[in-house]
Each structure stands twice: as structure tokens, then as C-alpha cells.
C-alpha positions in Angstrom: 5.5 -10.2 15.5 5.4 -11.6 12.0 6.2 -9.2 8.9 2.8 -9.0 7.8 1.3 -8.0 10.9 3.9 -5.3 11.6 2.9 -3.7 8.4 -0.5 -4.5 9.4 -0.2 -2.2 12.3 1.7 0.3 10.6 -1.0 1.0 8.3 -3.3 1.2 11.4 -2.0 4.2 12.0 -3.1 5.4 8.1 -6.9 6.9 7.4 -7.4 8.4 4.1 -11.5 9.6 3.1 -10.7 7.7 -0.9 -8.7 4.6 -0.3 -8.6 1.8 1.9 -5.1 0.0 3.0 -4.6 -3.5 3.6 -1.5 -6.1 3.5 -1.0 -10.1 2.3 1.4 -12.2 2.8 3.3 -12.7 -0.6 6.8 -15.1 -0.2 9.0 -14.1 2.3 7.6 -10.8 1.4 4.6 -8.5 1.6 2.2 -6.8 -0.8 0.6 -3.4 0.1 -3.0 -3.4 -1.3 -5.0 -0.3 -1.9 -8.1 0.0 -3.1 -10.5 2.8 -3.3 -13.7 2.6 -0.9 -16.1 3.2 -3.2 -14.5 1.9 -6.9 -16.3 3.1 -10.2 -16.5 0.6 -13.1 -13.5 -0.5 -14.3 -10.8 0.6 -11.0 -8.7 -1.9 -9.9 -6.9 -2.9 -6.7 -3.6 -1.4 -6.6 -1.1 -3.8 -4.8 2.8 -3.5 -3.8 5.3 -5.4 -3.1 7.3 -4.5 0.6 10.5 -6.3 0.7 11.6 -8.1 4.3 14.9 -6.8 4.0 12.7 -3.0 3.8 9.9 -4.2 6.6 13.4 -5.3 8.9 14.7 -2.2 8.4 15.1 0.3 11.8 13.3 2.6 10.4 10.2 0.8 8.9 7.9 3.4 9.6 9.8 5.9 7.8 10.3 3.6 4.6 6.4 2.5 5.3 4.8 6.2 4.8 7.5 7.0 1.8 6.5 4.1 0.1 2.7 4.5 0.6 2.9 7.3 -0.1 4.6 6.6 -3.7 2.0 3.6 -4.2 -0.6 7.1 -3.9 0.7 9.0 -6.8 1.3 5.9 -8.6 -2.6 4.9 -7.8 -3.8 7.8 -8.9 -2.3 8.5 -11.8 -3.1 5.2 -13.5 -6.6 5.5 -12.8 -6.9 8.4 -15.6 -9.1 7.7 -18.4 -7.2 9.9 -20.2 -4.6 12.3 -20.6 -3.0 14.1 -23.6 
């Protein structure tokens, strides 16, 4: 299985009410893509790299979950329009 296929297979295990997950090739690694299902004007798509060494790691599913949750947190914070 390719690295992209491995990431896509892992992402199929996750479903979220507000966002959609996908992946695409990026050099020797893969990019994780997180997009809002119904984006308001001005909302961007979040893209984060997944390095080949992480995808090839024996504990990939655990690393993927942690990376996905960290990215979700970062993405939601980036969507603030104003903060004090």
C-alpha cells in the first residue's frame, strides 16, 4: 500500500459533523487536508504535512490520531475572527 493509501485508509476511520478529512501526495510525504463541510465566507482549508517517517512508523494509527487532533485544535483556533 502506498503512503497516501495508508493515510486515506486511516482517515476513513474518522467522521466529524463539522469538517471533512482528506489527503494528497506532497513530495515523498502526504498532506492532511481539513475543510469545513459548510464553510462561511473567508474560512480557509487547513493543510498539514505528514512526514514519510511518521507514516512508515509501526505506531502510525496512534501518531495519526494525535496529529489529527492537534491539527483540528489549531484549525479551530485559526478560525477566530477576533480575540482579546
